[in-house]
PQR file of N, CA, C, O and H, with PARSE charges and radii, in Angstrom:
ATOM      1  N   UNK A   1      -8.874 173.776 266.382 -0.4000 1.5000
ATOM      2  CA  UNK A   1      -8.057 172.665 265.954 -0.0000 2.0000
ATOM      3  C   UNK A   1      -8.772 171.885 264.847  0.5500 1.7000
ATOM      4  O   UNK A   1      -9.998 171.772 264.826 -0.5500 1.4000
ATOM      5  N   UNK A   2      -7.975 171.362 263.945 -0.4000 1.5000
ATOM      6  CA  UNK A   2      -8.472 170.479 262.892 -0.0000 2.0000
ATOM      7  C   UNK A   2      -7.991 169.069 263.205  0.5500 1.7000
ATOM      8  O   UNK A   2      -6.865 168.872 263.662 -0.5500 1.4000
ATOM      9  H   UNK A   2      -6.980 171.454 263.962  0.4000 1.0000
ATOM     10  N   UNK A   3      -8.849 168.100 262.958 -0.4000 1.5000
ATOM     11  CA  UNK A   3      -8.485 166.704 263.198 -0.0000 2.0000
ATOM     12  C   UNK A   3      -8.312 166.000 261.865  0.5500 1.7000
ATOM     13  O   UNK A   3      -9.142 166.122 260.965 -0.5500 1.4000
ATOM     14  H   UNK A   3      -9.764 168.260 262.587  0.4000 1.0000
ATOM     15  N   UNK A   4      -7.209 165.257 261.757 -0.4000 1.5000
ATOM     16  CA  UNK A   4      -6.899 164.505 260.545 -0.0000 2.0000
ATOM     17  C   UNK A   4      -6.752 163.037 260.876  0.5500 1.7000
ATOM     18  O   UNK A   4      -6.292 162.677 261.960 -0.5500 1.4000
ATOM     19  H   UNK A   4      -6.535 165.158 262.489  0.4000 1.0000
ATOM     20  N   UNK A   5      -7.141 162.198 259.950 -0.4000 1.5000
ATOM     21  CA  UNK A   5      -6.945 160.766 260.066 -0.0000 2.0000
ATOM     22  C   UNK A   5      -5.820 160.394 259.099  0.5500 1.7000
ATOM     23  O   UNK A   5      -5.954 160.546 257.885 -0.5500 1.4000
ATOM     24  H   UNK A   5      -7.515 162.491 259.069  0.4000 1.0000
ATOM     25  N   UNK A   6      -4.707 159.905 259.657 -0.4000 1.5000
ATOM     26  CA  UNK A   6      -3.564 159.469 258.858 -0.0000 2.0000
ATOM     27  C   UNK A   6      -3.666 157.968 258.662  0.5500 1.7000
ATOM     28  O   UNK A   6      -3.924 157.236 259.617 -0.5500 1.4000
ATOM     29  H   UNK A   6      -4.598 159.782 260.643  0.4000 1.0000
ATOM     30  N   UNK A   7      -3.471 157.504 257.448 -0.4000 1.5000
ATOM     31  CA  UNK A   7      -3.516 156.080 257.133 -0.0000 2.0000
ATOM     32  C   UNK A   7      -2.227 155.690 256.428  0.5500 1.7000
ATOM     33  O   UNK A   7      -1.854 156.293 255.422 -0.5500 1.4000
ATOM     34  H   UNK A   7      -3.261 158.099 256.672  0.4000 1.0000
ATOM     35  N   UNK A   8      -1.547 154.676 256.960 -0.4000 1.5000
ATOM     36  CA  UNK A   8      -0.298 154.212 256.354 -0.0000 2.0000
ATOM     37  C   UNK A   8      -0.596 153.611 254.977  0.5500 1.7000
ATOM     38  O   UNK A   8      -1.471 152.757 254.838 -0.5500 1.4000
ATOM     39  H   UNK A   8      -1.850 154.186 257.777  0.4000 1.0000
ATOM     40  N   UNK A   9       0.143 154.068 253.965 -0.4000 1.5000
ATOM     41  CA  UNK A   9      -0.033 153.565 252.594 -0.0000 2.0000
ATOM     42  C   UNK A   9       0.681 152.234 252.376  0.5500 1.7000
ATOM     43  O   UNK A   9       0.273 151.432 251.536 -0.5500 1.4000
ATOM     44  H   UNK A   9       0.854 154.762 254.078  0.4000 1.0000
ATOM     45  N   UNK A  10       1.746 152.007 253.137 -0.4000 1.5000
ATOM     46  CA  UNK A  10       2.588 150.817 252.981 -0.0000 2.0000
ATOM     47  C   UNK A  10       3.022 150.333 254.358  0.5500 1.7000
ATOM     48  O   UNK A  10       2.876 151.055 255.344 -0.5500 1.4000
ATOM     49  H   UNK A  10       2.077 152.659 253.820  0.4000 1.0000
ATOM     50  N   UNK A  11       3.556 149.116 254.432 -0.4000 1.5000
ATOM     51  CA  UNK A  11       4.200 148.669 255.673 -0.0000 2.0000
ATOM     52  C   UNK A  11       5.466 149.500 255.857  0.5500 1.7000
ATOM     53  O   UNK A  11       6.251 149.658 254.921 -0.5500 1.4000
ATOM     54  H   UNK A  11       3.675 148.529 253.631  0.4000 1.0000
ATOM     55  N   UNK A  12       5.665 150.032 257.065 -0.4000 1.5000
ATOM     56  CA  UNK A  12       6.803 150.897 257.340 -0.0000 2.0000
ATOM     57  C   UNK A  12       7.658 150.248 258.425  0.5500 1.7000
ATOM     58  O   UNK A  12       7.290 150.273 259.599 -0.5500 1.4000
ATOM     59  H   UNK A  12       5.028 149.903 257.825  0.4000 1.0000
ATOM     60  N   UNK A  13       8.807 149.660 258.040 -0.4000 1.5000
ATOM     61  CA  UNK A  13       9.676 149.042 259.042 -0.0000 2.0000
ATOM     62  C   UNK A  13      10.396 150.113 259.870  0.5500 1.7000
ATOM     63  O   UNK A  13      10.866 151.117 259.335 -0.5500 1.4000
ATOM     64  H   UNK A  13       9.107 149.640 257.086  0.4000 1.0000
ATOM     65  N   UNK A  14      10.472 149.880 261.172 -0.4000 1.5000
ATOM     66  CA  UNK A  14      11.151 150.782 262.098 -0.0000 2.0000
ATOM     67  C   UNK A  14      12.217 150.007 262.855  0.5500 1.7000
ATOM     68  O   UNK A  14      12.346 148.794 262.690 -0.5500 1.4000
ATOM     69  H   UNK A  14      10.090 149.064 261.607  0.4000 1.0000
ATOM     70  N   UNK A  15      12.969 150.699 263.672 -0.4000 1.5000
ATOM     71  CA  UNK A  15      14.018 150.059 264.472 -0.0000 2.0000
ATOM     72  C   UNK A  15      13.426 149.077 265.466  0.5500 1.7000
ATOM     73  O   UNK A  15      12.258 149.179 265.843 -0.5500 1.4000
ATOM     74  H   UNK A  15      12.864 151.684 263.806  0.4000 1.0000
ATOM     75  N   UNK A  16      14.248 148.125 265.886 -0.4000 1.5000
ATOM     76  CA  UNK A  16      13.844 147.173 266.911 -0.0000 2.0000
ATOM     77  C   UNK A  16      12.766 146.200 266.478  0.5500 1.7000
ATOM     78  O   UNK A  16      12.059 145.642 267.318 -0.5500 1.4000
ATOM     79  H   UNK A  16      15.196 148.042 265.581  0.4000 1.0000
ATOM     80  N   UNK A  17      12.633 145.991 265.179 -0.4000 1.5000
ATOM     81  CA  UNK A  17      11.636 145.048 264.693 -0.0000 2.0000
ATOM     82  C   UNK A  17      10.214 145.588 264.674  0.5500 1.7000
ATOM     83  O   UNK A  17       9.289 144.873 264.290 -0.5500 1.4000
ATOM     84  H   UNK A  17      13.207 146.444 264.498  0.4000 1.0000
ATOM     85  N   UNK A  18      10.024 146.846 265.082 -0.4000 1.5000
ATOM     86  CA  UNK A  18       8.691 147.448 265.034 -0.0000 2.0000
ATOM     87  C   UNK A  18       8.349 147.802 263.599  0.5500 1.7000
ATOM     88  O   UNK A  18       9.235 148.016 262.772 -0.5500 1.4000
ATOM     89  H   UNK A  18      10.775 147.428 265.394  0.4000 1.0000
ATOM     90  N   UNK A  19       7.061 147.862 263.310 -0.4000 1.5000
ATOM     91  CA  UNK A  19       6.635 148.375 262.015 -0.0000 2.0000
ATOM     92  C   UNK A  19       5.221 148.900 262.115  0.5500 1.7000
ATOM     93  O   UNK A  19       4.411 148.438 262.919 -0.5500 1.4000
ATOM     94  H   UNK A  19       6.340 147.688 263.982  0.4000 1.0000
ATOM     95  N   UNK A  20       4.954 149.869 261.282 -0.4000 1.5000
ATOM     96  CA  UNK A  20       3.602 150.394 261.129 -0.0000 2.0000
ATOM     97  C   UNK A  20       3.008 149.635 259.963  0.5500 1.7000
ATOM     98  O   UNK A  20       3.573 149.616 258.869 -0.5500 1.4000
ATOM     99  H   UNK A  20       5.612 150.245 260.629  0.4000 1.0000
ATOM    100  N   UNK A  21       1.878 149.017 260.196 -0.4000 1.5000
ATOM    101  CA  UNK A  21       1.239 148.183 259.171 -0.0000 2.0000
ATOM    102  C   UNK A  21       0.468 149.028 258.161  0.5500 1.7000
ATOM    103  O   UNK A  21      -0.144 150.035 258.517 -0.5500 1.4000
ATOM    104  H   UNK A  21       1.419 149.032 261.084  0.4000 1.0000
ATOM    105  N   UNK A  22       0.506 148.611 256.911 -0.4000 1.5000
ATOM    106  CA  UNK A  22      -0.294 149.248 255.865 -0.0000 2.0000
ATOM    107  C   UNK A  22      -1.755 149.265 256.318  0.5500 1.7000
ATOM    108  O   UNK A  22      -2.285 148.248 256.764 -0.5500 1.4000
ATOM    109  H   UNK A  22       1.004 147.793 256.622  0.4000 1.0000
ATOM    110  N   UNK A  23      -2.399 150.426 256.199 -0.4000 1.5000
ATOM    111  CA  UNK A  23      -3.798 150.568 256.586 -0.0000 2.0000
ATOM    112  C   UNK A  23      -4.004 151.013 258.028  0.5500 1.7000
ATOM    113  O   UNK A  23      -5.117 151.379 258.406 -0.5500 1.4000
ATOM    114  H   UNK A  23      -1.968 151.252 255.836  0.4000 1.0000
ATOM    115  N   UNK A  24      -2.937 150.988 258.844 -0.4000 1.5000
ATOM    116  CA  UNK A  24      -3.059 151.422 260.234 -0.0000 2.0000
ATOM    117  C   UNK A  24      -3.349 152.921 260.251  0.5500 1.7000
ATOM    118  O   UNK A  24      -2.782 153.678 259.462 -0.5500 1.4000
ATOM    119  H   UNK A  24      -2.033 150.692 258.537  0.4000 1.0000
ATOM    120  N   UNK A  25      -4.233 153.344 261.152 -0.4000 1.5000
ATOM    121  CA  UNK A  25      -4.652 154.742 261.186 -0.0000 2.0000
ATOM    122  C   UNK A  25      -4.263 155.404 262.508  0.5500 1.7000
ATOM    123  O   UNK A  25      -4.128 154.755 263.545 -0.5500 1.4000
ATOM    124  H   UNK A  25      -4.694 152.730 261.792  0.4000 1.0000
ATOM    125  N   UNK A  26      -4.091 156.713 262.425 -0.4000 1.5000
ATOM    126  CA  UNK A  26      -3.758 157.549 263.571 -0.0000 2.0000
ATOM    127  C   UNK A  26      -4.534 158.848 263.450  0.5500 1.7000
ATOM    128  O   UNK A  26      -4.663 159.398 262.357 -0.5500 1.4000
ATOM    129  H   UNK A  26      -4.202 157.241 261.583  0.4000 1.0000
ATOM    130  N   UNK A  27      -5.050 159.337 264.562 -0.4000 1.5000
ATOM    131  CA  UNK A  27      -5.783 160.594 264.592 -0.0000 2.0000
ATOM    132  C   UNK A  27      -4.860 161.684 265.131  0.5500 1.7000
ATOM    133  O   UNK A  27      -4.239 161.520 266.181 -0.5500 1.4000
ATOM    134  H   UNK A  27      -4.946 158.890 265.450  0.4000 1.0000
ATOM    135  N   UNK A  28      -4.775 162.805 264.400 -0.4000 1.5000
ATOM    136  CA  UNK A  28      -3.881 163.900 264.766 -0.0000 2.0000
ATOM    137  C   UNK A  28      -4.657 165.212 264.773  0.5500 1.7000
ATOM    138  O   UNK A  28      -5.391 165.515 263.832 -0.5500 1.4000
ATOM    139  H   UNK A  28      -5.279 162.939 263.547  0.4000 1.0000
ATOM    140  N   UNK A  29      -4.487 165.988 265.841 -0.4000 1.5000
ATOM    141  CA  UNK A  29      -5.081 167.319 265.929 -0.0000 2.0000
ATOM    142  C   UNK A  29      -4.015 168.360 265.617  0.5500 1.7000
ATOM    143  O   UNK A  29      -2.926 168.339 266.190 -0.5500 1.4000
ATOM    144  H   UNK A  29      -3.890 165.742 266.605  0.4000 1.0000
ATOM    145  N   UNK A  30      -4.340 169.268 264.705 -0.4000 1.5000
ATOM    146  CA  UNK A  30      -3.420 170.325 264.307 -0.0000 2.0000
ATOM    147  C   UNK A  30      -4.137 171.671 264.365  0.5500 1.7000
ATOM    148  O   UNK A  30      -5.361 171.727 264.251 -0.5500 1.4000
ATOM    149  H   UNK A  30      -5.225 169.284 264.240  0.4000 1.0000
ATOM    150  N   UNK A  31      -3.383 172.757 264.542 -0.4000 1.5000
ATOM    151  CA  UNK A  31      -4.014 174.086 264.518 -0.0000 2.0000
ATOM    152  C   UNK A  31      -4.710 174.322 263.178  0.5500 1.7000
ATOM    153  O   UNK A  31      -4.309 173.769 262.154 -0.5500 1.4000
ATOM    154  H   UNK A  31      -2.388 172.713 264.635  0.4000 1.0000
ATOM    155  N   UNK A  32      -5.763 175.155 263.195 -0.4000 1.5000
ATOM    156  CA  UNK A  32      -6.469 175.480 261.961 -0.0000 2.0000
ATOM    157  C   UNK A  32      -5.498 176.038 260.931  0.5500 1.7000
ATOM    158  O   UNK A  32      -4.591 176.798 261.270 -0.5500 1.4000
ATOM    159  H   UNK A  32      -6.089 175.605 264.027  0.4000 1.0000
ATOM    160  N   UNK A  33      -5.689 175.663 259.696 -0.4000 1.5000
ATOM    161  CA  UNK A  33      -4.854 176.141 258.608 -0.0000 2.0000
ATOM    162  C   UNK A  33      -3.617 175.291 258.366  0.5500 1.7000
ATOM    163  O   UNK A  33      -2.900 175.515 257.391 -0.5500 1.4000
ATOM    164  H   UNK A  33      -6.426 175.046 259.421  0.4000 1.0000
ATOM    165  N   UNK A  34      -3.351 174.321 259.233 -0.4000 1.5000
ATOM    166  CA  UNK A  34      -2.196 173.439 259.073 -0.0000 2.0000
ATOM    167  C   UNK A  34      -2.656 172.091 258.550  0.5500 1.7000
ATOM    168  O   UNK A  34      -3.790 171.671 258.782 -0.5500 1.4000
ATOM    169  H   UNK A  34      -3.934 174.139 260.026  0.4000 1.0000
ATOM    170  N   UNK A  35      -1.764 171.421 257.842 -0.4000 1.5000
ATOM    171  CA  UNK A  35      -2.021 170.049 257.419 -0.0000 2.0000
ATOM    172  C   UNK A  35      -0.825 169.195 257.844  0.5500 1.7000
ATOM    173  O   UNK A  35       0.266 169.729 258.045 -0.5500 1.4000
ATOM    174  H   UNK A  35      -0.843 171.762 257.653  0.4000 1.0000
ATOM    175  N   UNK A  36      -1.008 167.885 257.982 -0.4000 1.5000
ATOM    176  CA  UNK A  36       0.125 167.043 258.374 -0.0000 2.0000
ATOM    177  C   UNK A  36       1.285 167.193 257.391  0.5500 1.7000
ATOM    178  O   UNK A  36       1.082 167.281 256.180 -0.5500 1.4000
ATOM    179  H   UNK A  36      -1.893 167.451 257.818  0.4000 1.0000
ATOM    180  N   UNK A  37       2.478 167.221 257.923 -0.4000 1.5000
ATOM    181  CA  UNK A  37       3.723 167.221 257.154 -0.0000 2.0000
ATOM    182  C   UNK A  37       4.048 168.540 256.467  0.5500 1.7000
ATOM    183  O   UNK A  37       5.027 168.599 255.724 -0.5500 1.4000
ATOM    184  H   UNK A  37       2.642 167.150 258.907  0.4000 1.0000
ATOM    185  N   UNK A  38       3.263 169.614 256.684 -0.4000 1.5000
ATOM    186  CA  UNK A  38       3.551 170.878 255.987 -0.0000 2.0000
ATOM    187  C   UNK A  38       4.522 171.779 256.737  0.5500 1.7000
ATOM    188  O   UNK A  38       4.974 172.788 256.195 -0.5500 1.4000
ATOM    189  H   UNK A  38       2.467 169.566 257.288  0.4000 1.0000
ATOM    190  N   UNK A  39       4.849 171.425 257.986 -0.4000 1.5000
ATOM    191  CA  UNK A  39       5.770 172.251 258.762 -0.0000 2.0000
ATOM    192  C   UNK A  39       6.460 171.392 259.822  0.5500 1.7000
ATOM    193  O   UNK A  39       6.058 170.259 260.089 -0.5500 1.4000
ATOM    194  H   UNK A  39       4.482 170.606 258.426  0.4000 1.0000
ATOM    195  N   UNK A  40       7.488 171.953 260.406 -0.4000 1.5000
ATOM    196  CA  UNK A  40       8.189 171.246 261.475 -0.0000 2.0000
ATOM    197  C   UNK A  40       7.245 170.988 262.638  0.5500 1.7000
ATOM    198  O   UNK A  40       7.275 169.908 263.227 -0.5500 1.4000
ATOM    199  H   UNK A  40       7.814 172.873 260.189  0.4000 1.0000
ATOM    200  N   UNK A  41       6.401 171.967 262.982 -0.4000 1.5000
ATOM    201  CA  UNK A  41       5.451 171.795 264.083 -0.0000 2.0000
ATOM    202  C   UNK A  41       4.462 170.667 263.790  0.5500 1.7000
ATOM    203  O   UNK A  41       4.175 169.853 264.668 -0.5500 1.4000
ATOM    204  H   UNK A  41       6.377 172.845 262.503  0.4000 1.0000
ATOM    205  N   UNK A  42       3.942 170.614 262.570 -0.4000 1.5000
ATOM    206  CA  UNK A  42       2.995 169.553 262.210 -0.0000 2.0000
ATOM    207  C   UNK A  42       3.659 168.184 262.292  0.5500 1.7000
ATOM    208  O   UNK A  42       3.071 167.235 262.811 -0.5500 1.4000
ATOM    209  H   UNK A  42       4.175 171.275 261.857  0.4000 1.0000
ATOM    210  N   UNK A  43       4.888 168.080 261.779 -0.4000 1.5000
ATOM    211  CA  UNK A  43       5.608 166.809 261.848 -0.0000 2.0000
ATOM    212  C   UNK A  43       5.891 166.415 263.292  0.5500 1.7000
ATOM    213  O   UNK A  43       5.835 165.235 263.638 -0.5500 1.4000
ATOM    214  H   UNK A  43       5.366 168.850 261.357  0.4000 1.0000
ATOM    215  N   UNK A  44       6.193 167.395 264.132 -0.4000 1.5000
ATOM    216  CA  UNK A  44       6.442 167.131 265.546 -0.0000 2.0000
ATOM    217  C   UNK A  44       5.190 166.581 266.229  0.5500 1.7000
ATOM    218  O   UNK A  44       5.281 165.674 267.055 -0.5500 1.4000
ATOM    219  H   UNK A  44       6.239 168.353 263.851  0.4000 1.0000
ATOM    220  N   UNK A  45       4.037 167.121 265.890 -0.4000 1.5000
ATOM    221  CA  UNK A  45       2.781 166.636 266.466 -0.0000 2.0000
ATOM    222  C   UNK A  45       2.487 165.205 266.007  0.5500 1.7000
ATOM    223  O   UNK A  45       2.025 164.380 266.796 -0.5500 1.4000
ATOM    224  H   UNK A  45       3.963 167.858 265.219  0.4000 1.0000
ATOM    225  N   UNK A  46       2.752 164.917 264.744 -0.4000 1.5000
ATOM    226  CA  UNK A  46       2.557 163.557 264.235 -0.0000 2.0000
ATOM    227  C   UNK A  46       3.513 162.604 264.956  0.5500 1.7000
ATOM    228  O   UNK A  46       3.117 161.505 265.347 -0.5500 1.4000
ATOM    229  H   UNK A  46       3.127 165.587 264.103  0.4000 1.0000
ATOM    230  N   UNK A  47       4.761 163.019 265.133 -0.4000 1.5000
ATOM    231  CA  UNK A  47       5.748 162.194 265.836 -0.0000 2.0000
ATOM    232  C   UNK A  47       5.281 161.875 267.248  0.5500 1.7000
ATOM    233  O   UNK A  47       5.409 160.735 267.695 -0.5500 1.4000
ATOM    234  H   UNK A  47       5.083 163.911 264.816  0.4000 1.0000
ATOM    235  N   UNK A  48       4.737 162.869 267.963 -0.4000 1.5000
ATOM    236  CA  UNK A  48       4.247 162.634 269.332 -0.0000 2.0000
ATOM    237  C   UNK A  48       3.102 161.633 269.350  0.5500 1.7000
ATOM    238  O   UNK A  48       3.043 160.775 270.231 -0.5500 1.4000
ATOM    239  H   UNK A  48       4.633 163.795 267.600  0.4000 1.0000
ATOM    240  N   UNK A  49       2.197 161.734 268.389 -0.4000 1.5000
ATOM    241  CA  UNK A  49       1.076 160.783 268.323 -0.0000 2.0000
ATOM    242  C   UNK A  49       1.604 159.373 268.081  0.5500 1.7000
ATOM    243  O   UNK A  49       1.153 158.424 268.722 -0.5500 1.4000
ATOM    244  H   UNK A  49       2.246 162.430 267.674  0.4000 1.0000
ATOM    245  N   UNK A  50       2.551 159.231 267.164 -0.4000 1.5000
ATOM    246  CA  UNK A  50       3.129 157.911 266.895 -0.0000 2.0000
ATOM    247  C   UNK A  50       3.826 157.364 268.144  0.5500 1.7000
ATOM    248  O   UNK A  50       3.714 156.175 268.443 -0.5500 1.4000
ATOM    249  H   UNK A  50       2.917 160.002 266.643  0.4000 1.0000
ATOM    250  N   UNK A  51       4.544 158.221 268.875 -0.4000 1.5000
ATOM    251  CA  UNK A  51       5.206 157.784 270.104 -0.0000 2.0000
ATOM    252  C   UNK A  51       4.185 157.330 271.143  0.5500 1.7000
ATOM    253  O   UNK A  51       4.401 156.333 271.833 -0.5500 1.4000
ATOM    254  H   UNK A  51       4.636 159.187 268.632  0.4000 1.0000
ATOM    255  N   UNK A  52       3.081 158.054 271.254 -0.4000 1.5000
ATOM    256  CA  UNK A  52       2.031 157.651 272.195 -0.0000 2.0000
ATOM    257  C   UNK A  52       1.433 156.297 271.836  0.5500 1.7000
ATOM    258  O   UNK A  52       0.959 155.567 272.707 -0.5500 1.4000
ATOM    259  H   UNK A  52       2.905 158.864 270.694  0.4000 1.0000
ATOM    260  N   UNK A  53       1.459 155.968 270.549 -0.4000 1.5000
ATOM    261  CA  UNK A  53       0.950 154.676 270.072 -0.0000 2.0000
ATOM    262  C   UNK A  53       2.008 153.574 270.178  0.5500 1.7000
ATOM    263  O   UNK A  53       1.748 152.417 269.847 -0.5500 1.4000
ATOM    264  H   UNK A  53       1.844 156.562 269.842  0.4000 1.0000
ATOM    265  N   UNK A  54       3.216 153.955 270.649 -0.4000 1.5000
ATOM    266  CA  UNK A  54       4.271 152.961 270.850 -0.0000 2.0000
ATOM    267  C   UNK A  54       5.263 152.817 269.715  0.5500 1.7000
ATOM    268  O   UNK A  54       6.029 151.853 269.687 -0.5500 1.4000
ATOM    269  H   UNK A  54       3.426 154.895 270.918  0.4000 1.0000
ATOM    270  N   UNK A  55       5.267 153.759 268.768 -0.4000 1.5000
ATOM    271  CA  UNK A  55       6.171 153.699 267.624 -0.0000 2.0000
ATOM    272  C   UNK A  55       7.270 154.737 267.769  0.5500 1.7000
ATOM    273  O   UNK A  55       6.999 155.936 267.840 -0.5500 1.4000
ATOM    274  H   UNK A  55       4.645 154.542 268.790  0.4000 1.0000
ATOM    275  N   UNK A  56       8.522 154.268 267.814 -0.4000 1.5000
ATOM    276  CA  UNK A  56       9.681 155.145 267.897 -0.0000 2.0000
ATOM    277  C   UNK A  56      10.218 155.340 266.485  0.5500 1.7000
ATOM    278  O   UNK A  56      10.745 154.404 265.884 -0.5500 1.4000
ATOM    279  H   UNK A  56       8.742 153.294 267.757  0.4000 1.0000
ATOM    280  N   UNK A  57      10.085 156.555 265.955 -0.4000 1.5000
ATOM    281  CA  UNK A  57      10.520 156.785 264.578 -0.0000 2.0000
ATOM    282  C   UNK A  57      11.866 157.496 264.499  0.5500 1.7000
ATOM    283  O   UNK A  57      12.259 157.941 263.421 -0.5500 1.4000
ATOM    284  H   UNK A  57       9.657 157.316 266.443  0.4000 1.0000
ATOM    285  N   UNK A  58      12.579 157.612 265.615 -0.4000 1.5000
ATOM    286  CA  UNK A  58      13.900 158.250 265.581 -0.0000 2.0000
ATOM    287  C   UNK A  58      14.774 157.557 264.527  0.5500 1.7000
ATOM    288  O   UNK A  58      14.912 156.334 264.515 -0.5500 1.4000
ATOM    289  H   UNK A  58      12.260 157.251 266.491  0.4000 1.0000
ATOM    290  N   UNK A  59      15.354 158.372 263.650 -0.4000 1.5000
ATOM    291  CA  UNK A  59      16.146 157.836 262.558 -0.0000 2.0000
ATOM    292  C   UNK A  59      15.329 157.507 261.320  0.5500 1.7000
ATOM    293  O   UNK A  59      15.883 157.157 260.279 -0.5500 1.4000
ATOM    294  H   UNK A  59      15.241 159.365 263.660  0.4000 1.0000
ATOM    295  N   UNK A  60      14.009 157.619 261.435 -0.4000 1.5000
ATOM    296  CA  UNK A  60      13.120 157.310 260.309 -0.0000 2.0000
ATOM    297  C   UNK A  60      12.185 158.492 260.007  0.5500 1.7000
ATOM    298  O   UNK A  60      11.078 158.301 259.502 -0.5500 1.4000
ATOM    299  H   UNK A  60      13.558 157.903 262.281  0.4000 1.0000
ATOM    300  N   UNK A  61      12.634 159.700 260.316 -0.4000 1.5000
ATOM    301  CA  UNK A  61      11.793 160.878 260.143 -0.0000 2.0000
ATOM    302  C   UNK A  61      11.343 161.088 258.700  0.5500 1.7000
ATOM    303  O   UNK A  61      10.379 161.811 258.447 -0.5500 1.4000
ATOM    304  H   UNK A  61      13.533 159.856 260.726  0.4000 1.0000
ATOM    305  N   UNK A  62      12.040 160.456 257.754 -0.4000 1.5000
ATOM    306  CA  UNK A  62      11.665 160.600 256.343 -0.0000 2.0000
ATOM    307  C   UNK A  62      10.286 160.012 256.043  0.5500 1.7000
ATOM    308  O   UNK A  62       9.709 160.296 254.993 -0.5500 1.4000
ATOM    309  H   UNK A  62      12.823 159.869 257.960  0.4000 1.0000
ATOM    310  N   UNK A  63       9.753 159.196 256.953 -0.4000 1.5000
ATOM    311  CA  UNK A  63       8.407 158.634 256.722 -0.0000 2.0000
ATOM    312  C   UNK A  63       7.316 159.679 256.915  0.5500 1.7000
ATOM    313  O   UNK A  63       6.166 159.452 256.540 -0.5500 1.4000
ATOM    314  H   UNK A  63      10.222 158.966 257.806  0.4000 1.0000
ATOM    315  N   UNK A  64       7.667 160.818 257.495 -0.4000 1.5000
ATOM    316  CA  UNK A  64       6.668 161.856 257.759 -0.0000 2.0000
ATOM    317  C   UNK A  64       6.388 162.643 256.487  0.5500 1.7000
ATOM    318  O   UNK A  64       6.783 163.800 256.342 -0.5500 1.4000
ATOM    319  H   UNK A  64       8.601 161.002 257.800  0.4000 1.0000
ATOM    320  N   UNK A  65       5.692 161.974 255.569 -0.4000 1.5000
ATOM    321  CA  UNK A  65       5.374 162.596 254.281 -0.0000 2.0000
ATOM    322  C   UNK A  65       4.141 161.928 253.678  0.5500 1.7000
ATOM    323  O   UNK A  65       3.693 160.870 254.120 -0.5500 1.4000
ATOM    324  H   UNK A  65       5.371 161.034 255.687  0.4000 1.0000
ATOM    325  N   UNK A  66       3.620 162.582 252.666 -0.4000 1.5000
ATOM    326  CA  UNK A  66       2.486 162.028 251.943 -0.0000 2.0000
ATOM    327  C   UNK A  66       2.847 160.781 251.156  0.5500 1.7000
ATOM    328  O   UNK A  66       1.957 160.087 250.665 -0.5500 1.4000
ATOM    329  H   UNK A  66       3.984 163.441 252.307  0.4000 1.0000
ATOM    330  N   UNK A  67       4.137 160.482 251.023 -0.4000 1.5000
ATOM    331  CA  UNK A  67       4.557 159.262 250.342 -0.0000 2.0000
ATOM    332  C   UNK A  67       4.282 158.013 251.162  0.5500 1.7000
ATOM    333  O   UNK A  67       4.143 156.919 250.615 -0.5500 1.4000
ATOM    334  H   UNK A  67       4.860 161.046 251.421  0.4000 1.0000
ATOM    335  N   UNK A  68       4.204 158.181 252.476 -0.4000 1.5000
ATOM    336  CA  UNK A  68       3.985 157.049 253.363 -0.0000 2.0000
ATOM    337  C   UNK A  68       2.587 157.034 254.002  0.5500 1.7000
ATOM    338  O   UNK A  68       2.101 155.984 254.420 -0.5500 1.4000
ATOM    339  H   UNK A  68       4.317 159.069 252.920  0.4000 1.0000
ATOM    340  N   UNK A  69       1.950 158.209 254.071 -0.4000 1.5000
ATOM    341  CA  UNK A  69       0.644 158.309 254.722 -0.0000 2.0000
ATOM    342  C   UNK A  69      -0.326 159.101 253.855  0.5500 1.7000
ATOM    343  O   UNK A  69       0.029 160.134 253.287 -0.5500 1.4000
ATOM    344  H   UNK A  69       2.345 159.063 253.731  0.4000 1.0000
ATOM    345  N   UNK A  70      -1.561 158.600 253.762 -0.4000 1.5000
ATOM    346  CA  UNK A  70      -2.674 159.392 253.254 -0.0000 2.0000
ATOM    347  C   UNK A  70      -3.250 160.129 254.444  0.5500 1.7000
ATOM    348  O   UNK A  70      -3.180 159.634 255.569 -0.5500 1.4000
ATOM    349  H   UNK A  70      -1.849 157.761 254.223  0.4000 1.0000
ATOM    350  N   UNK A  71      -3.821 161.305 254.219 -0.4000 1.5000
ATOM    351  CA  UNK A  71      -4.495 161.988 255.321 -0.0000 2.0000
ATOM    352  C   UNK A  71      -5.754 162.655 254.819  0.5500 1.7000
ATOM    353  O   UNK A  71      -5.833 163.114 253.680 -0.5500 1.4000
ATOM    354  H   UNK A  71      -3.879 161.707 253.305  0.4000 1.0000
ATOM    355  N   UNK A  72      -6.745 162.695 255.710 -0.4000 1.5000
ATOM    356  CA  UNK A  72      -7.985 163.402 255.380 -0.0000 2.0000
ATOM    357  C   UNK A  72      -8.507 164.054 256.646  0.5500 1.7000
ATOM    358  O   UNK A  72      -8.361 163.529 257.751 -0.5500 1.4000
ATOM    359  H   UNK A  72      -6.680 162.321 256.635  0.4000 1.0000
ATOM    360  N   UNK A  73      -9.113 165.203 256.455 -0.4000 1.5000
ATOM    361  CA  UNK A  73      -9.703 165.941 257.569 -0.0000 2.0000
ATOM    362  C   UNK A  73     -10.999 165.265 257.975  0.5500 1.7000
ATOM    363  O   UNK A  73     -11.822 164.911 257.131 -0.5500 1.4000
ATOM    364  H   UNK A  73      -9.231 165.629 255.558  0.4000 1.0000
ATOM    365  N   UNK A  74     -11.171 165.090 259.290 -0.4000 1.5000
ATOM    366  CA  UNK A  74     -12.422 164.494 259.784 -0.0000 2.0000
ATOM    367  C   UNK A  74     -13.130 165.454 260.712  0.5500 1.7000
ATOM    368  O   UNK A  74     -14.200 165.136 261.231 -0.5500 1.4000
ATOM    369  H   UNK A  74     -10.502 165.378 259.976  0.4000 1.0000
TER
END
């Protein structure tokens, strides 16, 4: 597994008044050879991590991109 640190580039408003703050970080483990947002499986893993952190992104799946998050392998 490869571990990536995702960092929000901007404030991301979500439903119910929730938001992901600019600079907030999340750690994601992906199979070797994968990077965040490059496949449905990778996006699904990122979604699960966000849900575990208390963020419901249903209806906001478009945020799962490099436009909203920087990522680096750690």
